Each structure stands twice: as structure tokens, then as C-alpha cells.
C-alpha positions in Angstrom: -10.7 11.5 22.5 -11.4 15.1 20.7 -8.0 16.3 21.8 -6.4 13.1 20.2 -8.0 13.4 17.2 -7.2 16.9 16.6 -3.5 16.4 17.6 -3.4 13.2 15.3 -4.8 15.6 12.6 -2.3 18.5 12.8 0.4 15.7 12.6 -1.2 14.2 9.6 -1.3 17.8 7.9 2.3 18.7 8.9 3.4 15.1 7.4 1.9 15.7 4.3 3.0 19.0 4.0 6.9 18.3 4.7 6.5 15.1 2.2 4.9 17.4 -0.6 7.8 19.8 -0.2 10.3 16.8 -0.5 8.5 15.1 -3.3 8.2 18.3 -5.2 11.9 19.2 -4.5 12.8 15.7 -5.7 10.9 15.6 -8.6 12.1 19.3 -9.5 15.6 18.1 -9.5 15.2 15.1 -12.2 16.9 15.8 -15.3 14.6 17.6 -17.9 11.3 19.5 -17.5 8.3 19.7 -19.5 9.5 22.2 -22.0 12.3 19.9 -22.6 9.9 17.0 -23.5 8.3 19.8 -26.0 11.5 20.5 -27.6 12.5 16.7 -28.1 8.7 16.2 -29.5 9.1 19.6 -31.8 12.3 20.2 -33.0 11.1 23.7 -34.7 11.0 25.2 -30.9 13.5 27.7 -30.8 15.5 28.7 -27.6 13.6 31.8 -27.6 10.4 30.1 -27.6 11.6 27.4 -24.9 12.4 30.6 -22.7 9.2 31.9 -22.9 7.5 28.7 -22.1 9.4 28.3 -18.9 8.7 31.9 -17.9 5.0 31.4 -18.6 5.0 28.0 -16.7 7.1 29.5 -14.0 10.1 26.7 -14.4 12.4 29.7 -14.4 11.9 30.7 -11.0 13.5 29.2 -7.9 11.8 26.0 -6.6 11.0 27.1 -3.4 8.7 29.9 -5.2 7.3 27.1 -7.7 6.2 25.0 -4.7 4.6 28.0 -3.1 2.6 28.5 -6.1 1.7 24.9 -6.3 0.9 24.6 -2.9 -2.0 27.7 -3.1 -3.4 26.1 -6.1 -3.5 22.8 -4.2 -5.3 24.3 -1.2 -7.8 25.8 -3.6 -8.6 22.4 -5.3 -6.3 22.7 -8.3 -3.8 19.9 -8.7 -2.8 20.7 -12.3 -3.2 18.6 -15.4 -1.6 15.2 -16.2 0.9 15.8 -19.1 0.7 12.1 -20.3 -3.1 11.9 -20.4 -3.9 15.5 -20.8 -6.6 15.4 -18.4 -7.0 16.7 -14.9 -4.8 14.5 -12.2 -8.0 13.3 -10.1 -9.6 12.3 -13.6 -6.8 9.9 -14.0 -6.3 8.6 -10.6 -10.1 7.7 -9.9 -10.2 4.5 -12.1 -6.9 3.6 -11.0 -7.6 4.1 -7.4 -10.7 1.8 -7.7 -8.6 -1.0 -9.3 -6.0 -0.9 -6.6 -8.3 -0.8 -4.0 -10.0 -3.8 -5.4 -7.2 -5.6 -5.9 -5.7 -5.0 -2.4 -8.9 -5.5 -0.4 -9.1 -8.9 -1.9 -5.2 -10.2 -1.5 -5.0 -8.2 1.9 -8.2 -9.8 3.2 -7.2 -13.3 1.8 -3.6 -13.2 3.2 -4.8 -12.1 6.7 -7.3 -15.0 6.8 -5.0 -17.6 6.3 -1.7 -15.9 8.0 -3.1 -15.4 11.2 -4.6 -18.7 11.9 -1.6 -20.3 10.5 0.8 -18.3 12.9 -1.7 -19.0 15.8 -1.4 -22.8 15.0 2.4 -22.9 14.7 2.6 -20.6 18.0 0.7 -23.0 20.0 2.4 -26.1 19.1 6.1 -24.5 18.8 9.2 -26.5 17.3 6.6 -29.4 16.1 6.2 -31.1 13.0 3.3 -28.5 12.3 5.4 -25.6 13.2 8.1 -26.7 11.1 5.8 -27.1 8.3 4.0 -23.8 8.5 7.5 -22.0 8.8 8.8 -23.8 5.8 5.7 -22.4 3.6 6.0 -19.2 5.1 9.9 -18.7 4.5 9.2 -20.3 0.9 6.6 -17.4 0.5 8.9 -14.7 1.5 11.9 -15.7 -0.5 10.1 -16.2 -3.7 10.8 -13.2 -5.8 7.4 -11.6 -6.7 8.0 -11.2 -10.4 9.1 -14.7 -10.6 6.1 -15.8 -9.0 3.7 -13.7 -11.2 5.0 -15.1 -14.2 4.9 -18.7 -13.1 1.3 -18.4 -12.4 1.1 -16.8 -15.7 3.0 -19.7 -17.6 1.1 -22.6 -15.5 -2.4 -20.9 -15.6 -2.3 -19.0 -18.5 -0.2 -20.4 -21.1 -0.3 -24.2 -20.3 -3.7 -24.7 -18.9 -5.3 -21.8 -20.7 -7.8 -21.3 -17.8 -7.3 -17.7 -16.8 -6.3 -14.4 -18.8 -2.7 -13.4 -18.5 -3.4 -10.0 -17.8 -5.7 -7.1 -18.1 -8.7 -5.7 -16.1 -11.5 -6.7 -18.5 -14.4 -4.3 -19.3 -17.1 -3.0 -16.8 -20.7 -3.8 -17.7 -19.4 -6.4 -20.6 -19.8 -10.0 -20.0 -20.6 -11.9 -17.1 -19.3 -11.2 -13.4 -17.2 -14.1 -13.7 -15.7 -12.7 -17.0 -14.3 -9.9 -15.3 -13.5 -11.5 -12.0 -11.3 -14.1 -13.7 -8.7 -11.2 -14.5 -8.1 -10.6 -10.9 -7.6 -14.5 -10.0 -3.9 -14.4 -10.8 -2.8 -10.9 -9.7 -4.7 -11.7 -6.3 -3.2 -14.8 -6.0 0.4 -13.2 -6.5 -0.2 -10.7 -3.6 -1.9 -13.2 -1.5 1.3 -15.7 -1.8 3.9 -12.8 -1.2 1.9 -11.3 1.9 1.2 -14.4 3.7 4.7 -15.6 4.9 5.4 -12.4 6.6 2.3 -12.1 8.4 2.6 -15.6 9.5 6.1 -15.2 11.1 5.0 -11.8 12.8 1.8 -13.6 14.2 3.8 -16.5 15.2 6.4 -14.9 17.1 3.9 -12.5 19.1 1.7 -15.4 20.0 4.9 -17.2 21.4 5.7 -14.2 23.2 2.4 -13.8 24.8 1.7 -17.3 25.5 4.7 -17.1 27.8 3.5 -14.3 29.9 2.6 -14.9 33.5 -1.1 -13.8 33.5 -1.3 -16.5 30.8 -0.1 -19.1 33.2 -2.5 -17.9 35.8 -5.4 -18.3 33.6 -4.4 -21.8 33.1 -3.7 -22.3 36.9 -7.3 -20.9 37.6 -9.1 -23.5 35.4 -9.7 -21.6 32.4 -10.0 -23.5 29.2 -7.7 -23.6 26.5 -9.8 -22.1 24.0 -10.6 -19.0 26.4 -6.7 -18.9 27.3 -6.0 -18.5 23.5 -8.9 -16.7 22.2 -9.8 -14.7 25.2 -6.5 -13.8 26.7 -3.5 -14.2 24.3 -5.1 -13.6 21.0 -6.0 -9.6 21.8 -2.4 -9.0 23.5 -0.7 -11.0 20.7 -2.5 -8.8 17.9 -1.1 -5.6 19.1 2.3 -5.7 17.4 1.0 -7.5 14.4 -1.8 -4.5 13.9 1.4 -2.1 13.7 2.8 -4.2 11.1 -0.6 -4.6 9.0 -0.8 -0.7 9.0 2.5 -0.3 7.5 2.2 -2.6 5.1 -1.0 -1.5 3.8 0.6 1.7 3.0 3.3 -0.1 1.4 1.0 -2.3 -0.9 -1.1 0.5 -1.9 2.1 2.1 -3.7 4.4 -1.0 -4.0 2.4 -3.5 -6.0 4.3 -1.8 -9.0 5.9 -5.6 -10.1 2.5 -7.2 -9.5 0.4 -4.6 -11.8 2.9 -4.4 -14.4 3.4 -8.0 -15.0 -0.4 -8.7 -15.1 -1.0 -5.4 -16.9 -3.5 -4.4 -14.2 -4.0 -0.2 -14.6 -3.6 0.4 -10.5 -1.7 3.0 -8.6 1.6 1.4 -8.4 1.7 1.1 -12.3 0.4 4.7 -12.3 3.0 6.2 -10.2 5.7 4.6 -12.4 4.2 5.7 -15.4 4.1 9.2 -13.9 7.6 9.2 -12.7 9.1 7.7 -15.8 7.2 10.0 -18.1 7.8 13.1 -16.2 4.6 13.7 -15.5 5.2 16.1 -12.5 1.5 16.7 -11.1 0.5 13.2 -11.5 3.5 11.8 -9.6 3.6 14.1 -6.9 -0.4 13.9 -6.1 -0.3 9.9 -6.3 2.9 9.8 -4.2 1.2 11.9 -1.6 -2.0 9.8 -1.6 0.0 6.9 -1.0 1.4 8.5 2.2 -2.0 9.6 3.1 -2.9 6.0 3.0 -0.2 5.2 5.4 -1.1 8.1 7.8 -4.7 6.5 7.8 -3.5 3.0 8.4 -1.6 4.2 11.3 -4.6 6.1 12.7 -6.8 3.0 12.6 -3.9 0.8 14.0 -4.1 3.4 17.1 -8.0 3.0 17.4 -7.3 -0.9 17.1 -5.1 -0.9 20.1 -7.8 0.7 22.5 -10.0 -2.0 21.2 -7.5 -4.6 21.8 -5.9 -3.6 25.1 -8.4 -1.8 27.6 -5.0 -0.4 29.6 -4.7 1.6 26.4 -6.5 4.9 26.3 -6.7 8.1 24.3 -6.5 10.2 27.5 -3.2 8.6 28.1 -2.1 9.6 24.8 -3.3 13.3 25.3 -1.0 13.6 28.1 
């Protein structure tokens, strides 16, 4: 167990280091730099002033040297300041991270609570009317563009009915709990509907494959009840490939909810990453993208732990060999 954890920790550090270099290089190759933005904002800056500023900030050095200087500062806990917000990077990320965690935990939890049972029902009666109905709803959810769904929800519930706000995040400590929670209803519904279809299809496919295995037929032949066969034997094994998809999807949603957060003006990580890249805020863009990578690695780590819990044949000792 200890050897496995140390090995995964080393792999995660290596991946984060490589990703930091790749992201830093890509951002450094983008047209324009902070000094160019200063020149645009203040035409009185001369070319001599610009040269001095580039030398002061180290922008005239090779990108490898610049990355090394950034890495040394990062290892000391200094990730720099955000150019757009004029504050330390983590002071900017904190509120956005809290908003994204709230949004994703609610939408992801609801999507799994609906998708996993629906996929099991469809797999238990394959090619039946129930299966076709669930598949049709799942395909509809997969096919609907997220921005169109978000706009449709706004038009129906905010414009026509006037029951919910079209966007924003409310104000903590002001008003009742519902006054703040109602801002979450539409973005959570949008992300939930967009996620249900894919997870339902994955669960259905995994469950159908598991129910066809020989040990399932043996369990039924030995007199085991259907509830025990489905939940005691089939479900745990069917969840193994689904857990992998959930782990990868969680990392994607963490940084990929850009469209939903933009349409509903929700101040989360996806929107923050977009604003940082478009605004040439190098430090903020780099740290937010690395944070998204870290979340994906953490999701994969918990997926490995879930494999051992779901299938006793899998052990950390085998992974260490």
C-alpha cells in the first residue's frame, strides 16, 4: 500500500511538472506579453521603457530560463500576481474554486443518482420498450448543445415564467437560503441534463456485458434471487469501467463547464480560465490549468481505490509488482 501511494505520488508530481512546462511554453508563445499590454494602455511608454520593463520582468530571457525562475518561485509558494485582478493568484482562485465545487458537486451527484439506476433498468430489460425509451432520452441529452439548453432554460424559467434568475450567484449572508440557492437551479439543471445521457449509456453497456458473463448464469442456476444477482454480483463488476469514465469526466467538468458558467454568469473556474487566457493573465491561466490537471489526477487516484473496493481480485500488491 505504501509503495503504491509513493509511486502514484511520484507519477503525479512528474505529470504536474511536465504539464506546467507545456502550459508555460504555450502561454509564452502566445502573441503579446504584459509589456505589450502596458504599451497599449499607455501610449506614452517609449521603446526604451518597454525594453527596461522586459528586462525587469525577465521577458527578454529564453523561455527555459523564465520557466525555471517561475518553478523555483512556485516551489516556495509564490505563484505570482494576477494581472487582471491585481491580487495574488490564489486569492483570485479561492472564490471561483468554491463556486465551481458547489456547482459540480450538486450537478454531478444528481446526474449519477439518475443515470446509474436508469442504465441498470435499461440493461436489465434490453431491447424492450423501457430500454428504447431510456436510450432515446439519453441520446437526446447527449445531442443537445449545452449553450442551447442553457438559453432554453433561461427563456422558459427566467423570461416567460419569471420564477428563477437568469444568471448571477447571489450574495452570501444576504437574504434567505432560497434567495441564494435559486441562482444555482438553472446552471445545475443544465449541467445535470448534459451529463445524464453519457453516464446512462456507459452504465447500460457495462451492465449488459456483465449480465452475460458465466458467473451470472451460475449464480442464477444456484438459486440466487434476482436482486442478489443484480446488486450483489453484477453491479459491482459493472461499475469498474464506469468509475473510470466518472473520474475522467470529473476533471473535464472542473475546467470544462465554461459554456454553462458563461451563459449563467456563474463566477467559477471554467469562466476564470477563459478570462485569464483571453486577458493574457499568464500567472492566473497557468495555475488554474494546473489545478484542473491536479483534479484529474486526484480523480484517477480515487478511481484506483474504488477498483479495489469493487473487485476483491484487484489489490495494491499486484499494482506494485
